[in-house]
VEXFIDREN-72692 format. One record per residue (C-alpha): x, y, z; residue in one letter; residue number from 1. Coordinates in steps of 0.2 Angstrom, whole numbers, plus 5000, padded with zeros to 4 digits. Layout:
// residues N
((X Y Z) "A" NUM)
...
//
This chain:
// residues 326
((5064 5130 4927) "M" 1)
((5061 5130 4946) "K" 2)
((5048 5117 4950) "V" 3)
((5039 5112 4965) "L" 4)
((5034 5093 4966) "V" 5)
((5022 5088 4980) "T" 6)
((5022 5069 4984) "G" 7)
((5039 5068 4976) "G" 8)
((5044 5053 4986) "A" 9)
((5030 5042 4980) "G" 10)
((5028 5029 4965) "Y" 11)
((5027 5042 4951) "I" 12)
((5035 5057 4960) "G" 13)
((5052 5048 4964) "S" 14)
((5054 5045 4945) "I" 15)
((5049 5062 4940) "L" 16)
((5060 5071 4952) "V" 17)
((5075 5062 4945) "R" 18)
((5070 5066 4927) "K" 19)
((5068 5084 4931) "L" 20)
((5085 5085 4939) "L" 21)
((5093 5076 4924) "E" 22)
((5086 5089 4912) "T" 23)
((5093 5103 4922) "G" 24)
((5078 5109 4932) "H" 25)
((5079 5115 4950) "D" 26)
((5067 5105 4961) "V" 27)
((5059 5107 4978) "V" 28)
((5049 5091 4984) "V" 29)
((5036 5092 4998) "V" 30)
((5031 5076 5005) "D" 31)
((5026 5070 5022) "R" 32)
((5036 5054 5020) "L" 33)
((5023 5042 5025) "A" 34)
((5032 5028 5018) "F" 35)
((5049 5034 5023) "G" 36)
((5063 5043 5013) "D" 37)
((5072 5029 5005) "E" 38)
((5065 5033 4987) "S" 39)
((5074 5050 4988) "L" 40)
((5088 5047 4999) "R" 41)
((5102 5045 4986) "E" 42)
((5097 5063 4980) "L" 43)
((5102 5072 4996) "E" 44)
((5115 5085 4993) "G" 45)
((5113 5085 4974) "R" 46)
((5114 5102 4967) "P" 47)
((5096 5109 4962) "G" 48)
((5087 5098 4974) "Y" 49)
((5079 5101 4991) "R" 50)
((5067 5091 5001) "L" 51)
((5054 5099 5013) "V" 52)
((5047 5086 5025) "T" 53)
((5029 5091 5028) "G" 54)
((5010 5089 5025) "D" 55)
((5002 5099 5010) "I" 56)
((4988 5103 5022) "R" 57)
((5000 5115 5031) "D" 58)
((4996 5130 5022) "R" 59)
((5011 5140 5029) "D" 60)
((5023 5127 5023) "L" 61)
((5014 5126 5006) "V" 62)
((5015 5145 5004) "D" 63)
((5034 5146 5009) "A" 64)
((5038 5131 4997) "S" 65)
((5030 5141 4982) "L" 66)
((5042 5155 4984) "R" 67)
((5053 5158 4968) "D" 68)
((5045 5143 4959) "R" 69)
((5040 5144 4941) "E" 70)
((5029 5127 4940) "A" 71)
((5020 5115 4951) "V" 72)
((5018 5096 4949) "V" 73)
((5004 5091 4961) "H" 74)
((5005 5072 4965) "L" 75)
((5002 5071 4984) "A" 76)
((4986 5063 4988) "A" 77)
((4977 5049 4998) "I" 78)
((4976 5037 4984) "V" 79)
((4963 5023 4982) "G" 80)
((4946 5019 4988) "E" 81)
((4951 5009 5004) "A" 82)
((4964 5022 5010) "A" 83)
((4950 5036 5008) "C" 84)
((4937 5026 5016) "A" 85)
((4948 5022 5031) "A" 86)
((4950 5041 5035) "D" 87)
((4937 5051 5025) "P" 88)
((4941 5068 5034) "T" 89)
((4960 5066 5029) "L" 90)
((4955 5061 5012) "A" 91)
((4945 5077 5009) "I" 92)
((4957 5088 5017) "E" 93)
((4972 5082 5007) "T" 94)
((4964 5078 4990) "N" 95)
((4952 5092 4989) "F" 96)
((4955 5106 5001) "E" 97)
((4974 5106 5001) "A" 98)
((4973 5105 4982) "T" 99)
((4962 5120 4981) "R" 100)
((4973 5130 4992) "H" 101)
((4989 5125 4983) "L" 102)
((4981 5130 4966) "A" 103)
((4975 5147 4973) "E" 104)
((4992 5151 4981) "A" 105)
((5001 5146 4965) "S" 106)
((4989 5158 4955) "A" 107)
((4992 5172 4968) "A" 108)
((5011 5169 4966) "A" 109)
((5010 5171 4947) "G" 110)
((5014 5152 4944) "I" 111)
((5004 5148 4928) "A" 112)
((5011 5131 4924) "R" 113)
((5002 5119 4936) "F" 114)
((5001 5100 4932) "V" 115)
((4988 5090 4943) "F" 116)
((4988 5071 4944) "A" 117)
((4970 5066 4944) "S" 118)
((4963 5048 4940) "T" 119)
((4953 5039 4927) "C" 120)
((4942 5034 4942) "S" 121)
((4932 5049 4939) "V" 122)
((4923 5040 4925) "Y" 123)
((4916 5027 4937) "G" 124)
((4915 5010 4930) "T" 125)
((4920 5017 4913) "G" 126)
((4910 5004 4903) "L" 127)
((4910 5014 4887) "A" 128)
((4921 5007 4873) "D" 129)
((4931 5024 4873) "R" 130)
((4933 5037 4886) "L" 131)
((4939 5055 4882) "S" 132)
((4940 5072 4891) "E" 133)
((4922 5075 4886) "E" 134)
((4915 5059 4894) "S" 135)
((4903 5060 4908) "E" 136)
((4911 5060 4925) "L" 137)
((4902 5047 4936) "A" 138)
((4913 5044 4952) "P" 139)
((4907 5030 4963) "T" 140)
((4917 5032 4979) "E" 141)
((4926 5045 4989) "L" 142)
((4943 5044 4981) "Y" 143)
((4936 5048 4964) "A" 144)
((4924 5061 4971) "E" 145)
((4938 5071 4979) "S" 146)
((4947 5071 4962) "R" 147)
((4932 5077 4953) "V" 148)
((4930 5091 4966) "N" 149)
((4948 5096 4965) "A" 150)
((4947 5097 4946) "E" 151)
((4932 5108 4947) "L" 152)
((4941 5119 4959) "A" 153)
((4955 5121 4947) "L" 154)
((4943 5126 4933) "A" 155)
((4935 5139 4943) "R" 156)
((4952 5149 4945) "I" 157)
((4959 5145 4928) "T" 158)
((4964 5161 4918) "G" 159)
((4978 5170 4910) "A" 160)
((4988 5169 4926) "R" 161)
((4984 5151 4930) "F" 162)
((4983 5137 4916) "R" 163)
((4982 5120 4924) "P" 164)
((4984 5104 4915) "T" 165)
((4974 5089 4922) "V" 166)
((4981 5071 4920) "L" 167)
((4968 5057 4922) "R" 168)
((4980 5043 4925) "F" 169)
((4975 5025 4921) "G" 170)
((4983 5011 4930) "T" 171)
((5002 5015 4930) "V" 172)
((5015 5001 4930) "Y" 173)
((5034 4998 4930) "G" 174)
((5049 5000 4941) "Y" 175)
((5051 5014 4953) "S" 176)
((5062 5018 4968) "P" 177)
((5046 5015 4977) "R" 178)
((5038 5001 4967) "T" 179)
((5020 4996 4971) "R" 180)
((5015 4978 4970) "F" 181)
((4997 4981 4973) "D" 182)
((4996 4984 4954) "L" 183)
((4992 4970 4943) "V" 184)
((5005 4972 4929) "V" 185)
((5019 4974 4942) "N" 186)
((5013 4959 4951) "L" 187)
((5013 4949 4935) "L" 188)
((5031 4954 4932) "T" 189)
((5037 4950 4949) "A" 190)
((5029 4933 4948) "R" 191)
((5037 4930 4931) "A" 192)
((5054 4935 4937) "L" 193)
((5053 4926 4954) "R" 194)
((5040 4911 4954) "P" 195)
((5045 4906 4972) "D" 196)
((5042 4924 4979) "M" 197)
((5028 4926 4991) "T" 198)
((5017 4940 4986) "V" 199)
((5004 4948 4998) "V" 200)
((4993 4960 4989) "A" 201)
((4979 4972 4995) "R" 202)
((4962 4972 4987) "A" 203)
((4948 4985 4989) "E" 204)
((4934 4974 4981) "T" 205)
((4931 4956 4978) "E" 206)
((4933 4958 4959) "S" 207)
((4950 4966 4962) "G" 208)
((4955 4952 4973) "A" 209)
((4951 4940 4959) "D" 210)
((4961 4949 4947) "R" 211)
((4976 4949 4959) "L" 212)
((4975 4931 4962) "R" 213)
((4974 4928 4944) "Q" 214)
((4989 4939 4942) "A" 215)
((4999 4928 4954) "G" 216)
((4996 4935 4972) "A" 217)
((5000 4922 4985) "S" 218)
((4988 4930 4997) "R" 219)
((4976 4944 4995) "V" 220)
((4971 4955 5010) "V" 221)
((4955 4965 5010) "S" 222)
((4954 4978 5024) "P" 223)
((4935 4978 5023) "Y" 224)
((4933 4959 5025) "A" 225)
((4946 4958 5039) "I" 226)
((4936 4972 5048) "G" 227)
((4919 4964 5045) "G" 228)
((4926 4947 5051) "H" 229)
((4933 4954 5067) "R" 230)
((4917 4964 5071) "M" 231)
((4907 4947 5069) "A" 232)
((4919 4938 5080) "Q" 233)
((4918 4951 5093) "A" 234)
((4899 4949 5094) "I" 235)
((4898 4930 5092) "L" 236)
((4915 4923 5100) "R" 237)
((4923 4937 5110) "P" 238)
((4933 4925 5121) "S" 239)
((4940 4917 5106) "V" 240)
((4945 4933 5098) "L" 241)
((4953 4939 5115) "D" 242)
((4963 4923 5116) "F" 243)
((4969 4924 5098) "V" 244)
((4974 4943 5100) "D" 245)
((4983 4939 5116) "L" 246)
((4993 4924 5108) "A" 247)
((4997 4933 5092) "T" 248)
((5000 4951 5097) "H" 249)
((5007 4951 5114) "H" 250)
((5025 4945 5113) "R" 251)
((5028 4947 5132) "S" 252)
((5016 4932 5136) "L" 253)
((5023 4915 5138) "E" 254)
((5009 4907 5127) "L" 255)
((5012 4910 5108) "Q" 256)
((5005 4904 5092) "I" 257)
((5018 4902 5078) "E" 258)
((5021 4895 5061) "E" 259)
((5036 4884 5060) "I" 260)
((5044 4877 5044) "P" 261)
((5049 4859 5043) "V" 262)
((5067 4856 5037) "G" 263)
((5076 4841 5032) "R" 264)
((5078 4836 5050) "A" 265)
((5060 4836 5053) "G" 266)
((5055 4824 5040) "S" 267)
((5045 4810 5049) "R" 268)
((5028 4805 5056) "L" 269)
((5020 4818 5067) "L" 270)
((5019 4805 5081) "G" 271)
((5037 4800 5080) "E" 272)
((5042 4818 5083) "S" 273)
((5035 4817 5101) "E" 274)
((5032 4836 5101) "L" 275)
((5019 4836 5114) "R" 276)
((5028 4824 5126) "E" 277)
((5045 4832 5124) "N" 278)
((5041 4850 5121) "L" 279)
((5024 4852 5127) "D" 280)
((5017 4861 5112) "V" 281)
((5000 4858 5103) "M" 282)
((5000 4856 5084) "V" 283)
((4984 4865 5078) "I" 284)
((4987 4862 5059) "A" 285)
((4999 4858 5046) "I" 286)
((5001 4867 5030) "R" 287)
((5008 4855 5017) "K" 288)
((5021 4861 5005) "A" 289)
((5008 4861 4991) "Q" 290)
((4997 4873 5001) "G" 291)
((4984 4861 5008) "E" 292)
((4980 4865 5026) "L" 293)
((4976 4850 5038) "R" 294)
((4968 4854 5055) "F" 295)
((4970 4843 5070) "N" 296)
((4982 4831 5062) "P" 297)
((4983 4813 5067) "A" 298)
((5000 4805 5074) "P" 299)
((5001 4796 5058) "T" 300)
((5002 4812 5048) "E" 301)
((5019 4812 5038) "P" 302)
((5030 4828 5040) "L" 303)
((5040 4833 5025) "A" 304)
((5053 4846 5021) "Q" 305)
((5043 4862 5016) "G" 306)
((5028 4859 5027) "D" 307)
((5024 4872 5040) "R" 308)
((5017 4868 5057) "L" 309)
((5004 4879 5066) "L" 310)
((5008 4877 5084) "V" 311)
((5004 4884 5101) "A" 312)
((5015 4883 5116) "G" 313)
((5027 4893 5127) "E" 314)
((5040 4904 5119) "V" 315)
((5055 4893 5124) "Q" 316)
((5046 4877 5119) "S" 317)
((5043 4885 5101) "L" 318)
((5061 4890 5099) "K" 319)
((5066 4872 5104) "A" 320)
((5054 4865 5091) "L" 321)
((5060 4877 5077) "E" 322)
((5078 4870 5081) "K" 323)
((5072 4852 5081) "K" 324)
((5063 4853 5064) "L" 325)
((5076 4864 5056) "G" 326)
//
């Protein structure tokens, strides 16, 4: 069968494409490669496989990609509450409008088999003991709303020439050529295999952040919390915010703030290291190997291998310090 897969470079798509090729199907992938082409790179030149780099919002590209196809698997989407909230226009255009056009163009081309990747988020909080296809839809944010609207668009054009299948995925997990580590099961597995690994995860809600921490995330980043904090700092402490931005983001400046690990050579009292006198750097804080953060440490503070110094100074001084503590 000749199959078009949108979003074929993603977490699910990169596995599906391989499965289709292994079972003898001819596959065309349309993907804008927002995360690069590494997940599909090894398939280049394989018989029956073709990659079209482009956005599914491009109607001419979509129409051309449907030529001679017999089935469509539509995976491409802006996924998750945070990603949709960051650019609502992009989310609506991709998740709803592009899906509607792809379905209409498929029906017009006589392609009856159409598999659409939706989400269990269409049920909202889903507090019922059991959910089914007949359960009430109660989307609570833009991502879920865009999926519901796309499902309704498919239903309106369903007929003898177009018979879509909608899959409302739960949380997926497992290895993929583009594995996601913002999923709890994957995070648990990674932590079990590599207890010493640093895992930084993204959370959209505080409850989600709690679950990721319980699963073993070393640090959880919330885009909403970061944005809110920066807005507050811009109002209350604009000079402080400007200084931190300059010191951490502009690599051409002489003054930098860096985090430098303490190696075996650096194990001594902080005062004995004579960092300020010899290197003219300022130690802002020490993160102990156990995770404790000590601000404005005293000269009598012991340094041990595995600690990390948060220091400010000129670039050359920081490089010399890193060598000294190595």
